[in-house]
Each structure stands twice: as structure tokens, then as C-alpha cells.
C-alpha positions as MATLAB code, in Angstrom:
seq = 'MLRRLALIAGLLLSLAAAQSATAATPPPSVKASAALLVDGNTGETLFALNEDKRLPMASLTKLMTALLTMENTKKDDVVRVEGPAPSVGESTIDLQAGERLKVGDLLSAALIQSANDAAYALATDIGGTVKAFVRMMNERAAELGLEHTHYVVPDGLDTPGHYSSARDTYTLARQDMKHALFRRIVARTGGEIAGGRTLYAWNDLLKTYPGAIGIKTGHTDLAGWSEIVAAERDGVTMYSVILGGPSRNRRNHDLAALLDWGFSHYGRVQVIAKAKPYAEVSVPFSDDQVALVAQDRVRVTVPLDDALVEKVVAPDTLHVPVDQGDPVGEIVVYDGDKVVARRPLVSTATISEPTLPERVRWYAGRALDEAGDMLSSLSPF';
ca = [
     105.121  316.539  -40.767;
     104.404  318.391  -37.207;
     105.213  321.734  -36.074;
     103.561  324.247  -33.366;
     101.089  325.393  -34.351;
     101.059  329.433  -35.463;
      98.246  331.343  -34.392;
      97.128  334.538  -36.255;
      99.585  338.033  -35.318;
      96.462  339.596  -34.139;
      96.129  336.652  -31.048;
      99.989  335.994  -30.330;
     100.520  338.532  -27.926;
      96.337  338.762  -26.163;
      97.352  334.676  -25.916;
     100.903  334.949  -24.771;
      99.407  337.689  -21.957;
      96.583  335.300  -21.007;
      98.946  332.248  -20.071;
     101.291  333.592  -18.092;
      97.932  335.358  -16.214;
      95.780  332.758  -16.318;
      98.443  330.197  -15.429;
      98.671  331.053  -11.983;
      95.266  331.916  -11.020;
      93.917  329.451   -9.037;
      89.350  329.312   -9.540;
      87.580  331.344   -7.507;
      87.091  330.934   -4.095;
      83.017  329.931   -3.644;
      80.872  330.372   -0.418;
      77.899  328.077   -1.619;
      76.846  324.734   -1.122;
      77.446  323.806   -4.902;
      78.863  325.284   -7.622;
      80.048  324.354  -11.243;
      81.567  326.444  -14.112;
      81.142  325.341  -17.779;
      82.175  325.791  -20.769;
      78.633  326.619  -23.018;
      81.046  325.683  -26.360;
      82.345  322.438  -25.128;
      80.538  321.151  -22.522;
      83.575  320.823  -20.566;
      83.380  321.596  -16.659;
      85.864  324.304  -15.558;
      85.180  324.155  -11.437;
      83.080  322.189   -9.613;
      81.938  321.715   -5.938;
      79.402  318.868   -5.061;
      78.102  319.175   -8.328;
      75.813  316.008   -7.396;
      74.743  316.831   -4.180;
      71.049  316.992   -3.928;
      69.692  320.162   -3.005;
      66.802  322.324   -2.607;
      66.725  324.173   -6.006;
      64.236  326.550   -5.520;
      63.075  328.358   -8.682;
      65.348  326.561  -10.805;
      62.324  323.999  -10.961;
      60.859  326.432  -13.548;
      63.629  325.361  -15.784;
      61.805  321.898  -16.410;
      58.460  323.626  -16.230;
      58.731  326.484  -19.104;
      60.418  323.226  -20.928;
      57.766  321.190  -20.562;
      55.947  324.087  -21.797;
      57.200  324.360  -24.596;
      57.569  321.191  -25.929;
      53.726  320.804  -25.468;
      52.396  324.322  -26.093;
      52.682  327.524  -28.621;
      53.055  330.299  -26.784;
      49.986  332.245  -28.727;
      47.755  329.202  -26.695;
      45.241  330.735  -24.147;
      44.987  329.430  -21.113;
      42.053  329.577  -18.564;
      43.075  330.177  -15.140;
      42.246  327.393  -12.516;
      43.227  324.576   -9.616;
      45.872  326.109   -6.973;
      47.432  328.776   -9.656;
      45.281  332.197   -7.781;
      45.613  331.318   -4.113;
      49.537  330.047   -4.716;
      51.726  332.625   -2.443;
      55.413  333.695   -2.909;
      56.223  335.598   -6.040;
      53.296  335.463   -8.122;
      51.895  338.204  -10.011;
      47.954  337.703   -8.658;
      46.455  335.577  -11.161;
      42.268  335.599  -10.643;
      40.410  332.067  -11.057;
      38.412  332.227  -14.960;
      41.177  334.907  -15.883;
      42.600  333.674  -19.347;
      46.237  334.558  -20.758;
      48.413  333.353  -23.834;
      51.357  330.798  -22.995;
      54.069  333.457  -23.541;
      52.390  335.734  -21.282;
      52.305  332.850  -18.790;
      55.922  331.641  -19.491;
      57.156  335.305  -19.416;
      56.175  335.827  -16.005;
      56.903  332.480  -14.534;
      61.057  333.079  -15.659;
      61.355  336.460  -15.353;
      59.703  337.491  -11.883;
      59.729  334.193  -10.955;
      55.312  334.144  -10.869;
      54.873  330.889   -8.758;
      51.224  330.859  -10.065;
      51.976  331.700  -12.854;
      53.836  328.130  -12.846;
      50.719  326.541  -11.353;
      48.881  327.519  -13.681;
      50.694  325.911  -17.060;
      50.885  322.917  -14.915;
      47.182  322.639  -14.463;
      46.366  323.885  -18.133;
      49.062  321.143  -19.499;
      48.919  318.203  -17.163;
      45.137  318.626  -16.297;
      46.281  318.630  -12.635;
      48.932  319.746  -11.195;
      49.996  315.972   -9.835;
      49.814  315.098  -13.923;
      52.406  317.614  -14.883;
      54.834  316.460  -11.984;
      54.944  313.190  -12.975;
      55.470  314.290  -16.720;
      58.512  316.377  -15.310;
      59.869  313.449  -13.257;
      59.522  311.154  -16.956;
      61.020  314.353  -18.833;
      63.901  314.330  -15.663;
      64.354  310.947  -16.734;
      64.728  311.058  -20.507;
      67.398  313.661  -19.904;
      69.669  311.684  -17.176;
      68.878  314.026  -14.388;
      70.233  311.170  -12.368;
      69.988  313.524   -8.846;
      66.301  315.647   -9.389;
      63.174  314.865   -8.464;
      59.982  317.099   -8.795;
      56.902  317.199   -6.357;
      55.764  320.695   -6.937;
      56.037  322.612  -10.860;
      56.870  326.098   -8.669;
      59.987  325.638   -6.372;
      58.607  326.487   -2.532;
      60.133  323.865   -0.031;
      58.382  320.684   -0.248;
      60.288  317.363    1.231;
      61.139  315.070   -1.818;
      62.037  318.193   -3.917;
      65.496  318.457   -5.072;
      68.034  318.666   -8.366;
      71.640  319.054   -8.340;
      74.547  321.896   -9.727;
      75.291  318.947  -13.145;
      71.262  318.677  -13.732;
      70.948  322.014  -13.287;
      73.617  323.019  -16.333;
      72.061  319.707  -18.454;
      68.290  320.938  -18.251;
      69.639  324.354  -18.677;
      71.074  323.603  -22.144;
      67.794  321.634  -23.699;
      65.634  325.206  -22.135;
      68.528  327.237  -23.961;
      68.311  325.567  -27.401;
      64.674  327.444  -27.831;
      64.416  330.701  -28.734;
      61.300  331.973  -27.222;
      63.483  330.820  -23.720;
      66.363  332.403  -25.338;
      64.692  335.782  -25.301;
      62.768  335.489  -21.841;
      65.250  334.974  -19.972;
      67.414  338.308  -21.402;
      64.981  340.729  -20.558;
      64.836  343.029  -17.370;
      61.594  342.865  -17.578;
      57.928  343.692  -19.610;
      54.820  343.785  -19.838;
      51.914  341.513  -20.074;
      48.124  340.459  -19.950;
      46.322  342.271  -17.397;
      48.578  345.722  -16.927;
      51.032  343.903  -15.083;
      54.696  345.007  -15.273;
      57.358  342.192  -14.554;
      60.403  342.964  -12.878;
      63.559  340.174  -13.441;
      65.498  339.139  -10.559;
      68.246  338.249  -12.411;
      71.006  341.109  -11.541;
      73.465  339.995  -13.868;
      71.818  340.870  -16.532;
      71.880  343.871  -15.274;
      75.573  344.104  -14.336;
      77.279  341.705  -15.632;
      79.009  342.348  -19.066;
      77.580  339.458  -21.913;
      75.129  337.787  -19.582;
      72.580  336.471  -21.783;
      70.303  334.697  -18.871;
      69.055  332.614  -17.337;
      67.117  331.551  -13.750;
      67.386  332.576   -9.788;
      65.840  330.734   -7.207;
      65.176  331.524   -3.436;
      63.596  330.014   -0.586;
      64.550  329.757    3.161;
      65.479  326.097    2.498;
      67.621  326.231   -0.890;
      69.183  329.720    0.243;
      70.279  331.688   -3.089;
      70.809  329.809   -6.225;
      71.126  331.616   -9.795;
      72.324  329.704  -12.826;
      73.358  332.012  -15.097;
      75.469  332.474  -18.651;
      77.329  334.697  -20.205;
      78.925  335.187  -23.781;
      82.092  336.736  -24.403;
      84.712  336.766  -27.759;
      82.925  334.056  -28.877;
      82.696  331.875  -25.731;
      79.922  331.142  -23.625;
      80.372  329.965  -20.349;
      77.265  328.353  -18.040;
      77.943  329.318  -13.728;
      75.889  327.802  -11.475;
      75.336  328.206   -7.513;
      72.995  325.867   -5.326;
      72.368  327.442   -1.631;
      74.224  330.446   -1.417;
      74.401  332.346    1.759;
      72.892  335.675    0.087;
      72.021  337.579   -2.875;
      75.371  339.713   -3.437;
      78.049  337.168   -2.085;
      75.435  334.621   -5.106;
      75.728  337.385   -7.467;
      79.681  337.717   -6.185;
      80.540  333.916   -6.839;
      78.781  333.714   -9.995;
      80.311  337.059  -11.273;
      84.009  335.607  -10.429;
      83.817  332.232  -11.643;
      82.189  333.329  -15.008;
      85.240  335.569  -15.113;
      88.031  333.405  -14.560;
      86.741  330.972  -16.999;
      86.800  333.506  -19.450;
      90.466  334.336  -18.200;
      91.259  330.536  -19.503;
      89.979  329.770  -22.981;
      89.054  331.806  -25.813;
      88.482  331.568  -29.246;
      91.224  330.640  -31.134;
      91.494  330.151  -35.395;
      93.589  327.262  -35.293;
      93.306  326.487  -39.478;
      92.703  329.411  -42.110;
      91.482  329.387  -45.218;
      92.997  329.501  -48.432;
      96.405  329.939  -46.705;
      98.872  326.520  -47.560;
      99.373  323.964  -45.686;
     102.137  322.350  -47.674;
     102.975  321.773  -52.264;
     103.277  318.540  -53.585;
     104.753  318.024  -56.630;
     103.829  317.773  -59.461;
     104.515  314.207  -61.849;
     106.373  314.708  -64.412;
     107.630  318.036  -64.197;
     108.885  320.528  -61.953;
     105.969  322.459  -60.541;
     104.802  322.629  -57.214;
     100.794  322.895  -56.505;
      99.887  324.389  -52.522;
      97.257  322.335  -50.502;
      94.963  325.029  -48.442;
      91.726  324.334  -46.435;
      88.463  325.575  -48.116;
      87.359  327.544  -44.666;
      88.828  328.033  -41.576;
      87.788  327.143  -38.084;
      88.072  328.822  -34.691;
      87.310  326.434  -31.807;
      87.856  326.997  -27.608;
      90.758  325.856  -26.343;
      92.601  326.273  -22.991;
      94.521  329.735  -23.518;
      97.710  328.497  -21.956;
      97.526  324.715  -23.776;
     100.349  324.572  -26.555;
      98.498  323.508  -29.851;
      99.828  321.055  -32.843;
      99.288  320.436  -36.138;
      99.678  317.521  -38.577;
      99.746  318.136  -42.259;
      99.366  314.713  -43.814;
      99.853  314.871  -47.794;
     101.963  312.987  -50.633;
     105.396  313.896  -52.039;
     103.803  313.913  -55.482;
     100.551  314.569  -57.191;
      98.037  311.417  -58.186;
      97.646  312.920  -61.827;
      94.475  313.763  -62.648;
      93.231  315.826  -60.243;
      91.019  318.950  -60.192;
      90.939  322.207  -58.201;
      89.524  321.506  -54.990;
      90.199  317.940  -55.036;
      90.864  316.872  -51.401;
      94.564  315.802  -51.228;
      95.615  316.025  -47.395;
      94.802  316.845  -44.261;
      95.645  319.013  -41.611;
      94.671  317.728  -37.693;
      94.991  319.954  -34.674;
      95.408  318.862  -31.507;
      95.786  319.984  -27.858;
      97.766  316.986  -26.557;
      95.973  313.784  -27.147;
      92.563  315.640  -27.789;
      91.820  316.422  -31.826;
      89.877  320.369  -32.072;
      90.076  320.724  -35.643;
      90.204  318.471  -38.759;
      90.125  319.451  -42.089;
      90.733  318.621  -45.600;
      93.699  320.013  -47.465;
      92.599  320.545  -51.570;
      94.392  321.016  -54.517;
      94.875  325.056  -55.945;
      95.081  323.859  -59.253;
      93.730  321.505  -61.861;
      96.471  319.192  -63.187;
      96.485  316.754  -65.816;
      97.235  313.313  -66.519;
     100.567  314.273  -68.938;
     100.513  313.009  -72.442;
     103.471  309.814  -73.931;
     104.756  313.481  -75.404;
     105.363  315.413  -72.088;
     106.730  312.387  -70.607;
     109.428  311.982  -72.773;
     110.122  315.864  -72.951;
     110.112  315.785  -69.445;
     112.763  312.561  -68.726;
     114.687  313.861  -72.173;
     115.537  317.145  -70.124;
     116.286  315.414  -67.034;
     119.016  313.716  -68.655;
     120.198  316.950  -70.185;
     120.033  317.744  -67.016;
     121.978  315.176  -65.845;
     124.305  315.469  -68.217;
     125.367  318.845  -67.893;
     125.899  318.062  -64.768;
     128.418  315.112  -65.096;
     130.435  317.455  -67.525;
     130.817  320.157  -64.891;
     131.987  317.786  -62.671;
     134.522  316.596  -64.927;
     135.631  320.168  -66.269;
     139.222  320.864  -64.762;
     137.948  324.872  -64.837;
];
């Protein structure tokens, strides 16, 4: 049985309005070397511009530095600052040789304020040497399938042969966001760490874009203005990437425009309702019917301008005995040829196998009904 999916009333009007608005809305104009917009719930690419082009990545490098840190240390481990960290320039927290800080503080500095000396301190501590850590970075990139990424330094300052792509940046960011510590850090707009240091975030969208939850900015002369940002709205998560933007303001504008466009096209929709009767099946040797329902509701992220179709598969008659809650049928929801939801339909009643007397009574009743129908048809009145 195929039928158009009837959305709950509360969503119907909003979806209809969104459909009419989004159907004619093209993606925004983006001024950057590369860009990407991905639905974080499904992994579907919604917009792409040079997404596999190899480009300087600036401090987006620290996404890998952070990943290796989380995979090889604990946040309360203590790091002794040594090696080149104190002499690294650009954005720093003025680390001093011999100083001791916790991993969590250094990670916060590297991600929130994009401190290059913090990245080098972590790299030296984990790898033993910066060179060894960079080798770990490239090995991990290969494991994650980052085919358009190569690391030379742990911080992202302009260096020949150091590059990534918008697609690889997104893939790496999703791996980072699996870690609760990382999610907490990149959602912060500042904070205090050891040594009385105050951190200030470079991620402007955390303050200006509703629903922004992180994650990392980057800027050098060669890389331009770059960032990957994640935002949540009504159960939908979007990731927007800009590499090589011409200015900080334009980068922020394009990231927000991509997110707005994505949220206007996709929504979280209930496609299967809990306890809703999706079919009724006959009970053998009875005139009764039993409703079949789904035991839980299902919500999925779908394009708001797509027509969803549900297919209900169920027998005409129950195979008894059956207990309440036993699966009897199935409901499948399609977006075109793609299955977006599937759940068993269960019996709402327990039905025993009929006894011989019950069968006889049912046959007798049917015979009497048929005889009455025949007499009625012969009567002239």
C-alpha cells in the first residue's frame, strides 16, 4: 500500500511555506578559493566549490594537532614546555621554556586563541620531536582518507608543501567533534588558563550566528581567511567551510550565508509516529480486526521540498497465535528511491489460536448469515 506521507499538522504549514521559498532559492554567492556545506546529520553535500583543491590551511592545521593530542594524552596530563615552542611567533600565549601546563590548557589555547606555541608544546611532548609529531599527523591523515592533505608543521604557519582541502577539513573536523572535550573547547568564546592567561576566540560566529557551536578559524597571508563552523537548528546540524576568503568579514558573511541556505532547505521531520495505526488486519475465525502500530517515532533530516512516500507492508489476516507487541508488518518511508526510515509494525492485541468450538461457532454464524442473505434476496417485499 503506497500513499503520500501525511506529516503532522504542526509541520505541514511550515514545510509548505519552506518548500515554496526554497524551491526558487539558489545557493549564495561565495567569494573564496574553496567552500563546502554539509548536512552533519546525513553527511550529504549541499554545496561545493573546489572542495578537493589543495590549498594552504593556516591554523585549521590545529584540528589534526588537537586530534592527536586527544588520542594520545589526557587533559590533566602535565606538559613541560621545551623545544621550539617558546620561540614560535604570530598568535601565542607567551610560553616560557621549562613552564609546566596541563594538556587541557594548552589544547584550549591552541583551539580558542589559535596559539602556535601551544601547538608546538603539545607536538614536542607527544612526538618527542616536532618532526616525529608531523610524521604522526600525516600517518593519521592517511588513516582518515584525507587524500588532499599534507602536514609540514603542527601550527599552520605558511610553509611549502603544507596544504589541505575543504572536504578533508570537514572530514577531520567531524572526527574531532566526536570528542566531548573538543566540543566543549571550540564552543567557548574565551576563558582563563594557567599563568593567569586570558584567551580570546577568533571565531566571530560564536557570538553572531544563532546556533553556532564551533569549530576553528585560520588566517595567514598565503592561506587567506579560512574557517570551518558548525551550527545547530531544530535538530539539524550544518557544517560550513571557507578556504581562502579575501577578508575576515567576507569569510564570516559567506559562512553564515551558506548555513542559512542549508537550514532553509533541510529540516528535521517526524516520518513515523509512535502508536499510530498504520494498518488493520483481520483476525481468523472472527469479525474483529487488530491495529498495527510502530513502537517508537522516527525523525529524520530531509529536504523540505521533497515529497516523501510511505509503504506499508502487512498481511490481510493475522497468523495466530500472536502476542501484543509481536512484529506483523513493516512501514518504510522513501525519499525518491532512498529509504529514510524503516520500522516494524506490531500487533496491538494478543490473539490466541481459535479452539475447535470457536471455529465451529464462526462457521455456523457465517452459514446463518449467508442463509439470511439468500432468503432476503428471494423475498418479494
